[in-house]
N, C-alpha and C positions, 0 to 999 in steps of 0.2 A: 504494499500499500504506500501511496505517496502522502506523507504527513507535512502539515504546515509547520515550518521552523522559523524562529525569530531571526536567525542569522540571514535569511533571505533578504531582509531590508537592508542589512549592512553590506551585502554583496551588491544590491542594486545601487546603493550609494557610491561604492567603488566604481562601478561601471559608468555612472552618470558624471562623477567628478574627475576621475582619472583619465578617461578617454584613451585607454591603452598605454598610458605613460608607465604603468607598472603592471606586472602580472599579479594575479591573486593566488595566494597560497592558503588553502583551507586545511587546517591541521586538526588533530583530534585523535582519541583512542580508537582502536579497531572496533568496527561494528556500530559506530554512533550515527551512521547515515550520511557520511561525507560524499560518497559517490552518487548516491540517489539525489541528494540535494543539488549537487553541481549540475548533473545532467538535466534535472528538472528546471533549473535556472537557465541553462543553455537553450532548452527547448522553448521557453516562454519569452526570453528576452533578446534572442538573436534570429537572424534570417536563416541561418544554418550553423551547424557545429560539427567538429570532428573530434572523436574521443579515442585517445590511445590509452589502453589499459596495459601498463607495463608489467603487471603481474602475469600476463599471458600473451604478450605481443611476439611477433615473429622476429627472426634474425634480420630479415630484410629491413624491418622498421628500425630495429635497434641500430643497425649499421649506418642509417642516414645521420645519426647524431655524432658520428665519428669525424665527419667533415662538413662543417657549416659554412664554407666559403661561398657556395653558390645557393643562395636562398630560393631563386626561381626554380631550380631543379628540385630542391627540398620540397617546396609546396606542391609542385606539379606531381611529384612522386607520391606524396601523401594522399592527395585528392584521388589519384588513380587507384591506389591500394584500397582506401576506404570507401571509394565510390561516392564521395561527397564533393559538391561544388561549393567552394568558399567565396564569399563576397567581401571585398575590402571594407573595413571598418563596420561590417555588419555580421561578422562571423567570429566565432570563438573556437580555439583549439584547446582541448582538455587533455592534461597530462595526469591521468589517474594512476594512483600508487606510484608516484614519481620516485619514491625511495628506491625502487628497483632499477632505475636507470639514472644514475647521478649525472651523466652527460647531458640528458634532457634538461635537467635543472640548470646546469651551467650554460646551456644554450639560450636560456631566457634572456640573458643580457643582450644578445645579438638580435633575438626575435623581437623583443620589445622596441629596440632601437629602430628596426625595420619598419615597425608601426602598421603593418597591413591588417593584423588581426588582434583580437584580445586573446589572452592566455590565463587559464585557470589550472592550478595544480592541486592535487590532494595527496595527503600522505600521513602516515603515522610518524609522530615526532621522533620517537626514539630511533626508528629505522632511518629516518632522514639524517639524524646526527651521526649515526654509525657509518653512513655511506657517503659522506661528503669530505672526507679527510684529504682526498687527492684532487678536489676540484675547486674551481673558483666560485664562491658563493655569490649569487647575483644580489646586487643591492636594489634592483629594480623589482622588488617584491613588496606587496601589501599582504600582511598576514592576518588571518582571522581564525578563531578557534571555535570548533563545534563540540559542545558538551552532549552528553546524554539528554534526552528530552526532559525539560523541566516540568513543574507541576502544571503550569499554564498549557504547555504544549500537549501534555498528557490529556488534560481536559478537552482541549480542541479536538484531539484525535478520537476521543470517545464520545463526541457529540455533546460536550457540556460547556460550550463557549460562553454561555450565559452565566454559568457558575463561576468561571474564571473572572468575568467582568464584575460580578457581584462581590467576590472576595476582594478584588482591588478597591472597589468603592467602600466596602466595609472597613478596610484597613485605614482609609483616609478619615472615616468618621470616628474611629476609636470609641466604639460603644458596643455593648452586648447585642448579639443578634437573636437571642432566644434559643430555647432548647431544640426546637424542631430544625431550624436552619443550621444551627451549630452541629447537630448530629449528622445531618446530611453532608455537610462539608468535611467533617472528620471521617466520615465513611469514604468519601472520595480520596482523601489523603491517605487513608490506610490502604486503599486499593492501589494507589500509586506506589506506596511503599513495597507492596508485594509484587507488583508487575514490574516496577521500575521504568526507566526511560530509554532502554535499548530498543530501537525500532523493531527488531526481530521479535522481542518479547511482546511489545505492544500489539504488533500485527497478530501474534498467536492468540492473545487475549480477545481481540476484537473478532477474529474469525471463529474461534471455538468457545469462548466464554468458559474456559476450563483451566483451572489453575495448574493442573498437572501438565497440560500442554505448554503453558507458560513456563513452568519450571524446567521442562525438557529443553526449551529454547534457550534458557539462561545457562543451563548445563553445557550446552554446545558452545556458547560464548566463552564460558569459563575454561573449557577444554582448549579453545583457540588461544586464550590468554596464557594458559599453562605452557603450551608449545612455544609461544613467543618468549616467554620467560626462560625456557630452557635454552633458547638461542642466545639470550643475554648471558646466561650463566649455566653452563653445562653441568656444574656440580649440584645444581638443584637448590642452592641457597636462596635464590630470588623466589622460586616457587614456595619454598617453606615460609619465607617471610610474608608473602602474599596470602597464603592459606591460613596463616595464624592471626590475621587481622581481626576477625570476629572474637576469637578466644581472648586476645589481648584487651580488646575493649570491654569484653564481659568481665574481666579481672578487676576493672576499675582502677588500674594502675595509673600513675601520673605520667608515664611515658611508655613508648614501645620498647619492650625489653627484647632486644635482638637475640640475647643468649638463650631465651626461652624457646625461640623459634629454631635457632641454628646453634646447637650446643657448642660452647667454647668460644663463640664469636662475640665481638662488641661492636657498638655503633661506629667507633672510630675506624676499625679495620674494614668495615663494610660500607663506608660513607659513599664511595663511588657507586656501589651497587644500589644503595637507597636513592641516589640521584637518578640512576637509570630507571628505577621503578617509577619515580615521580615523573620522569620524562615520558613514560609509557602512557601516562594519564589514565591508567587502569585504577590508580590510587591517587588520593589526595592527602597531602601532608599538612598537619597543623604544628607549628613550632611553638615551643615554650618561650615566652618573652620575659626576660629577667626584670625589666623595667617597664611596666605597663603604662606608657604614656602615648601621646599621639603619634610619635615617630617609632612605632613598635619594630619596624623592619630593621632599625639600627641596633636593636637590643635582643634579637632572637638568638636562642641557644641552638646552634646547629647539632648539638649532641643530644638534645632532649626534644622529642617530637612524638606525636600520635599519627598513626596511619588509619585512613578510612578508605572504603571502596568509593570510587567515583560514582557508582550507581548503586543505590540502596536495594533495588530489586536483585542485583547480583549478590549483594551482601547477604540478603535473606537466604538465597540458595547456597552460598558458600558456607554459611554458618552450620548447615546440616548436609553438606555435600556427600559425606560418607555414609548417609542413610538415604532411604527412599523418600520420595515426595511426601508419602502419607505419615512418615515420622517427623516431618519438619513442624514442630509445635508453633513456630512463629506464624505460619500460615493459619493454623487453627485458631490461635489466640487473637491475632489481628482481625480476622474475618468475624470473629464473635465479639470483638471489642473487649477482650479480657487479657490484654498484655500486662503481665505482672511488672512491678517495679524493678525487679531484678533483670528484666529484659529491656530496660531503658536504653541500652547501648544501641538498639535498632533506631530509636528516635535521634540519638546523638549522631549517628551516621547520616541519617536524613537531613538533620539541620546542617551538618558539615557540607553535604552536597548542595542544599539549597542556597547557602551563603556563598559558597565558591562559584556556583553557576551564576549567581547574581553579580559577580565581579569582585567579591571580597577576598583578600588574603586571610588565611586562618591562623590565629594565634590564641593561645591559652595561658593561664597563669596559675601557679600554685604558690602558697605562702603558709608558714607554720602558724599555728594557733599560739596564743600567749602562753598556753600551758606547755607547748612544745612537744606534746606527745601525739599529734596528729596534724595533718595539713588540710587547708581549705583549698578548693579549686574552682576557678572560673572556667566554664567550658569553652567560651569563645569571647574574644575581645575585638571590637570594630573601632576603627578611627573615624571620628566625626569632627572634621575641622581640627581644632586644637584640643579637643576633648576625647574621652574614651567611653565607649558604650559596652558595658560588661553584660554577658548573656549567660544565663543558667538554663539548662534543659532538664525537664522532668517528664517522665511518662505517666505520672499520676497526679498527686496532690500539689498544692501550691502553699500550704500553711507554713511550711518550713523552707526557708531559703537563707540559711545561715551563712554560707559562703559569700553569697551576693551581699548580704548586710555587712559582713566584716570587711569585704573588699572595698565597699563604698565608704565605709567609715575610715579605712586606713588611707585611701587615696581620694578623699572627698573633693579636693581642689581639681582633680583631673576628670571628674565624672560628668558626663553630659546626659545622663539618664541611666536607667537600669531596667533590664528586660528579663522576664521569666517566660520562656516558651514551654507550653504544656498542652495538655489534652482538653482543658475546659475552655469555657467561653471567655470573652474579654472581661477583665475586671482590673480595678486599680486597688492595689493592696499597699496603702501608704504611699511611699515614694517608688514602689516597685510597680511597673506596668506588666500585667500578666496577659500574654497574648497567646492565642491558639496557634499550634505549630504551623498551620497552613498559612500563616503570615510571614514565615521566616524568609522566603524569597523576596519579600518587599522591603526588608529592613535596608 
């Protein structure tokens, strides 16, 4: 199925403003819908398009990029091979999965300068970085990033456009919506948590309305990711770190403990591997910030971090991947709205995904209590001008938010508000604004 994606408008802006002066590089994790989005865009916005999929192209096509001196011959041959007629300034050439042909990416410099056509590239960031060491990286690129489908896009795909707009309006009003409306919106959010935002899983849900089919689609994606991770690190350490993310979040530790996933290893020794995992965009990383002020990026601790899956639907499947679908209690409990407090790590991953997709860098902060025998933790910190917005995530009640209170007392001059994201309706609890979790992507 072809899904409506927010990035389409950014692509249209590139086309209308750049007029071929740069190529467009659409990056993102595997299976987030890059190829489908780009081809849909080409069909709608150009008179004609030529698509080269470098994951399965011929030796004849690949050989064309070894000599770019005669562009007339280059374009003539491409049109002949692909049986496409290109029109100057009205056609686009797509380099799909460009990471498999680094010479094609290098050629962008000359193709853009020639100016006859527009160019769009797609690729997985980690593969792109691994395959460009011997080429000249073109500066004539505009990069855009495609995430898994966000909550809005999921609602659009499932025919709930009006719900998406109502949630946005309610966020601006900042008032309770009442039990009936709130329950409906939370039901939609829980469904999004289970299905996730990978187009393949969303497609399975829409076509079959069966969570086992959805789970099978997500398992296929996880298998693909595992194969990719084995290419990154044949020893299997990257795969172990990835697979252990749900367990580590469930342990409620203040950092990801590499030694628990890979015996005998430390974050310092595996720092490059963690960077490669982050580059895959299958995971999202939240760094501990030692000084929680407005310029948090300057004070992040590169050795203390938490790892989340970029898609919560995949997270739900990964958490019980070693068991059958019927044994995955997260499905059962979320569908029946009975997710217990000790499974709040699912909501924490969801909020991480929603904040990151909305454009926020992820930071968190821990600090010792006055008694010194335990630590307080703020789940997420956002910069708002010269102020800091602390966020605590709860999967159940709201009466206790001790960490949030202590943090705001300790750093009172830096605070620009305080947010509790939870499963209940909007309410104001003293200075703490309690927001339903479906508002997370609007912060």
